[in-house]
C-alpha positions in Angstrom: -18.5 -3.4 38.0 -18.4 -6.3 40.5 -18.8 -9.1 38.0 -15.9 -11.5 38.1 -14.0 -13.1 35.3 -11.1 -15.4 34.8 -10.6 -13.9 31.3 -7.7 -11.6 30.4 -8.3 -8.0 31.3 -6.9 -5.3 29.1 -6.4 -1.7 30.4 -6.9 1.6 28.8 -5.1 4.4 30.6 -6.4 7.9 30.0 -4.0 10.9 30.2 -6.3 14.0 30.1 -3.7 16.7 29.5 -2.8 18.6 26.3 -0.7 21.7 25.9 -3.3 23.1 23.4 -6.8 21.9 22.4 -7.2 21.1 18.7 -10.2 22.6 17.0 -11.8 19.3 15.9 -11.2 17.4 19.2 -14.1 16.4 21.5 -12.1 14.0 23.6 -12.1 14.4 27.4 -8.9 16.5 27.6 -7.9 19.7 29.3 -5.1 22.2 29.0 -3.3 23.4 32.2 -5.0 26.8 31.6 -8.4 25.3 31.5 -7.7 23.5 34.8 -6.1 26.6 36.3 -3.0 24.5 37.0 0.1 26.5 38.1 2.5 23.7 38.9 4.8 22.2 36.2 4.1 19.1 34.2 6.5 17.0 36.3 4.4 17.7 39.4 1.1 17.0 37.4 2.6 13.8 36.1 3.6 12.5 39.6 0.3 13.4 41.3 -1.9 12.1 38.5 -0.1 8.7 38.3 -0.7 8.4 42.0 -4.5 8.5 41.3 -4.2 6.0 38.5 -2.4 3.6 40.8 -5.2 4.0 43.4 -7.8 3.1 40.7 -5.7 0.2 39.5 -5.8 -1.3 43.0 -9.6 -0.7 43.1 -9.8 -2.6 39.8 -7.9 -5.6 41.4 -10.3 -5.6 44.4 -13.3 -5.6 42.0 -11.8 -8.3 39.7 -9.9 -10.7 42.0 -10.1 -13.5 39.4 -9.1 -11.6 36.3 -6.3 -13.1 34.2 -3.0 -11.6 33.1 -3.1 -8.4 31.1 -2.6 -8.9 27.3 -2.7 -5.3 26.2 -2.4 -1.8 27.7 -3.0 1.5 25.8 -2.0 4.9 27.0 -4.3 7.4 25.3 -5.3 11.0 25.7 -4.8 13.8 25.7 -1.1 13.6 25.3 0.3 10.7 27.2 3.9 11.7 26.3 3.5 14.8 28.5 3.9 12.4 31.5 7.3 11.5 32.9 8.5 8.0 31.8 9.4 7.3 35.4 5.8 7.9 36.4 4.4 5.8 33.6 6.7 3.0 34.9 5.0 3.3 38.3 1.5 2.6 36.9 2.9 -0.3 34.8 4.7 -1.8 37.8 1.4 -1.6 39.8 -0.6 -3.3 37.1 2.1 -6.1 36.7 2.1 -6.7 40.5 -1.7 -6.7 40.8 -2.6 -8.7 37.7 0.5 -10.0 35.9 1.4 -9.5 32.3 1.2 -12.1 29.5 4.5 -13.0 28.0 3.7 -11.2 24.7 1.9 -8.1 26.3 1.4 -5.2 23.9 1.8 -1.8 25.5 1.0 1.2 23.3 1.4 4.9 23.9 0.0 7.7 21.8 2.4 10.5 21.0 2.4 14.1 19.8 5.6 14.5 17.7 6.4 17.8 19.3 6.4 16.3 22.9 9.0 13.6 22.3 12.8 13.5 22.0 15.0 10.5 21.3 15.9 10.4 25.0 12.2 10.3 26.0 11.5 7.6 23.5 14.4 5.5 24.8 13.1 5.9 28.3 9.6 4.9 27.2 11.0 1.8 25.5 13.1 1.0 28.6 10.0 0.8 30.8 8.4 -1.8 28.6 6.3 0.2 26.2 6.7 -1.6 22.8 4.2 0.1 20.5 3.8 3.8 19.6 1.1 5.6 17.7 2.2 9.0 16.5 -0.3 11.8 15.7 0.7 12.8 12.2 -2.7 13.8 10.9 -1.3 15.5 7.7 1.9 16.4 6.0 0.5 19.6 4.7 1.1 22.8 6.8 -2.2 24.5 5.8 -4.2 21.4 6.7 -2.5 21.1 10.1 -3.3 24.8 10.7 -7.0 24.3 9.9 -7.0 21.4 12.4 -5.3 23.5 15.0 -2.4 21.0 15.2 0.7 22.6 16.6 3.4 20.2 15.4 5.9 20.8 12.7 5.4 18.1 10.0 9.1 17.4 9.8 9.1 16.3 13.4 7.0 13.2 12.5 9.8 11.7 10.4 12.3 12.4 13.2 10.0 10.8 15.8 9.4 7.7 13.7 13.1 7.3 13.0 14.0 7.7 16.7 11.3 5.2 17.8 12.7 2.6 15.5 16.3 3.4 16.6 15.5 2.9 20.3 13.8 -0.4 19.6 10.0 0.1 19.2 8.9 -3.0 17.2 5.6 -1.5 16.2 5.2 2.1 15.0 1.9 3.6 13.8 0.9 7.0 12.5 -2.6 8.5 12.7 -3.9 10.4 9.7 -7.1 12.5 9.2 -8.7 13.1 5.8 -11.5 15.5 4.8 -10.2 18.7 6.4 -11.7 21.8 4.7 -9.2 23.0 2.1 -7.5 19.7 1.8 -7.2 18.8 -1.9 -6.8 15.2 -3.3 -3.2 16.2 -4.0 -2.7 17.3 -0.4 -4.1 14.0 0.8 -2.0 12.0 -1.6 1.1 13.9 -0.5 0.3 13.0 3.2 -0.2 9.3 2.3 3.1 9.2 0.4 4.9 11.0 3.2 3.6 8.5 5.7 4.4 5.5 3.6 8.0 6.8 3.2 8.5 6.2 7.0 9.6 2.9 8.6 6.1 2.2 10.0 4.2 -1.0 10.6 0.7 0.4 10.9 -1.5 3.3 9.7 -4.9 4.6 11.1 -6.8 6.9 8.7 -9.9 8.6 10.0 -12.5 10.8 8.3 -12.8 14.2 9.9 -16.1 14.3 11.8 -17.7 17.6 12.9 -18.3 17.0 16.6 -20.9 19.2 18.3 -19.4 21.6 20.8 -16.0 21.8 19.2 -14.4 25.0 17.8 -14.5 23.4 14.3 -18.3 22.8 14.6 -18.8 26.4 15.5 -16.7 27.5 12.5 -18.8 25.3 10.2 -22.0 26.7 11.7 -20.9 30.3 11.1 -19.9 29.4 7.5 -16.2 30.2 8.1 -15.2 26.7 6.9 -17.1 24.1 4.8 -18.3 20.9 6.2 -16.5 17.8 4.8 -17.8 16.6 1.4 -19.0 13.0 1.5 -18.1 12.2 -2.1 -14.6 13.6 -1.7 -14.2 11.7 1.5 -15.1 8.5 -0.3 -12.5 9.2 -3.0 -9.9 9.9 -0.4 -10.7 6.6 1.4 -10.3 4.7 -1.9 -7.0 6.4 -2.7 -5.7 5.6 0.8 -6.7 1.9 0.6 -5.1 1.6 -2.9 -1.8 3.2 -1.9 -1.6 1.5 1.5 -2.2 -1.9 0.0 0.4 -1.3 -2.7 2.9 -0.6 0.1 2.0 -3.9 1.8 -0.2 -2.4 4.6 -3.6 -4.2 4.3 -6.9 -3.3 6.0 -7.9 -5.3 9.0 -10.5 -2.8 10.2 -12.4 0.0 8.4 -9.9 2.7 9.5 -6.8 0.6 10.1 -4.1 -0.9 7.8 -1.0 -2.8 8.8 1.9 -5.0 7.8 1.1 -8.7 8.5 2.1 -8.7 12.2 1.4 -5.0 12.8 -2.3 -5.0 13.9 -3.1 -3.2 17.2 -4.2 -6.0 19.4 -5.6 -3.6 22.0 -8.1 -2.2 19.5 -9.0 -5.7 18.2 -10.0 -6.6 21.8 -12.5 -3.7 21.7 -13.9 -4.9 18.4 -14.2 -8.4 19.7 -16.1 -7.3 22.8 -13.4 -8.5 25.2 -13.0 -7.3 28.8 -11.1 -4.0 29.5 -10.9 -1.6 32.4 -10.4 2.2 31.7 -8.3 4.1 34.2 -8.7 7.9 34.5 -11.4 10.6 34.2 -14.1 9.8 31.7 -12.6 6.4 30.9 -15.0 3.6 29.9 -14.8 0.0 30.9 -16.5 -3.2 29.8 -16.6 -6.6 31.6 -18.9 -9.4 30.6 -21.7 -7.2 29.3 -21.5 -4.6 32.1 -20.3 -1.2 31.0 -19.4 1.8 33.1 -17.6 5.1 32.8 -15.8 7.4 35.2 -16.5 10.9 36.2 -15.2 13.2 33.5 -13.5 16.1 35.2 -10.0 15.5 36.6 -10.8 17.4 39.8 -13.8 15.3 40.6 -11.8 12.1 39.7 -9.1 13.2 42.1 -11.6 14.0 44.9 -13.2 10.6 44.6 -10.0 8.7 44.8 -8.5 10.9 47.5 -11.4 9.7 49.7 -10.9 6.1 48.5 -14.1 6.0 46.6 -14.6 4.5 43.1 -14.6 7.3 40.5 -17.7 5.7 38.8 -20.1 8.1 37.1 -22.7 5.7 35.6 -23.0 2.1 34.6 -25.3 -0.2 32.6 -25.9 -3.9 32.0 -26.4 -4.7 28.4 -29.4 -6.7 27.4 -28.9 -9.7 25.1 -30.2 -7.8 22.1 -27.9 -4.8 22.9 -24.9 -7.3 23.1 -25.9 -8.8 19.7 -26.3 -5.3 18.1 -22.9 -4.3 19.4 -21.3 -7.5 18.2 -22.6 -7.0 14.7 -21.8 -3.3 14.6 -18.2 -3.9 15.7 -17.3 -7.1 14.0 -18.6 -6.1 10.6 -15.9 -3.5 10.6 -13.2 -6.3 10.6 -11.6 -7.9 7.6 -12.4 -11.3 9.1 -16.1 -10.4 9.1 -18.9 -12.2 10.9 -19.8 -15.9 10.7 -23.2 -16.2 8.9 -24.2 -19.0 11.2 -24.0 -16.7 14.2 -26.7 -14.4 12.8 -30.4 -14.7 12.9 -32.3 -15.7 9.7 -33.9 -12.2 9.7 -30.6 -10.4 9.7 -29.2 -12.7 7.0 -32.2 -11.8 4.9 -31.7 -8.1 5.5 -28.1 -8.6 4.2 -29.1 -10.1 0.9 -29.7 -6.8 -0.9 -26.1 -5.7 0.1 -24.8 -9.1 -1.2 -26.5 -8.6 -4.6 -25.5 -4.9 -4.6 -21.8 -5.8 -4.3 -21.2 -4.4 -0.8 -20.6 -7.9 0.6 -17.9 -10.3 -0.7 -19.7 -13.1 -2.6 -16.9 -15.7 -2.3 -16.7 -15.1 1.5 -20.5 -15.3 1.8 -20.4 -18.7 0.0 -17.9 -20.0 2.5 -20.0 -18.8 5.4 -18.8 -15.3 6.3 -20.2 -11.8 6.1 -17.3 -9.6 4.9 -17.5 -6.1 3.4 -16.1 -5.4 0.0 -14.2 -2.1 -0.6 -17.5 -0.6 -1.8 -19.2 -2.0 1.3 -16.6 -0.4 3.6 -17.7 3.0 2.2 -21.3 2.5 3.4 -20.7 0.3 6.5 -22.6 2.5 8.8 -25.7 2.5 6.5 -25.5 -1.4 6.3 -25.5 -1.6 10.1 -28.4 0.8 10.4 -30.5 -1.1 7.9 -29.9 -4.6 9.2 -30.5 -3.7 12.9 -33.8 -2.0 12.3 
């Protein structure tokens, strides 16, 4: 945590509040009822941002030589539950403490039911220039299974408003593989998303996370676990339709127009430096990684007494750094330079080259790049080459 760097430092800002917990979600989020909060969201917003400002100042003390901030990402939870005026305060603090690059990307995640045109205009006015809207599905019965509360029609309104008030980059998040979701349902969701004036799509396979309501339902036999073959077919359909619409993959679960990539997430995949503000947030600087205490009350108590909210930390070994580099960069369309890999790993990759999971032309020119078939088994490839 004390290591210094003149390199740019990105920031992830965690907003741990949601109106309702979705059945599949295992993120570090809390509803007001779970926290036994009685005050309104405006009061929560103001007091919570005060804590983030305190941690941002601690970050500056720990990183006196860090460069200007290239990307900021407000994630959650539901960041759009916070007041724009409060979000402006944390942005102003970060700009004063670190400075912003001229082309800074500032993203906020949004639940379509928590935004109005007025709120979007206010968010744009404080400098947020990229928005990621949680669409998940266009099919009501799929949203119901996911415990999503929003009306599918609100997604179209939210995207249109975002473009009208000046957001240059607008993304939607989709989830495929929900029990009961047919191929026709998934295709309808894709077509609904592509009909919107967006620049980016993230599409994630539903994962059954231990401890979630959804996992308990699967265990009890109330819903079926996602089917791997059907998931693969849905991925292939998504890639085909996204590509036809001009959104091309640049990472396993992400497609964009030519200038629409999420630079903040690319920083993660490249192993760049970032600081996570908020309870449970993770940070990484020069091979040192740490994460904050998870519960908002503990986080508040630490900062109220001017202590770092650190829970645990680790320093990655050279072999851990290399494993992470391979695991993350193989997910990218640019792939990995073959010259940067050991002879042993290159040999482990040969069966996948011969099996068609790696691009032969790119291999010949010196890069390890997944083919479409390879993207379907990326996790298996990583497991086998890092044995």
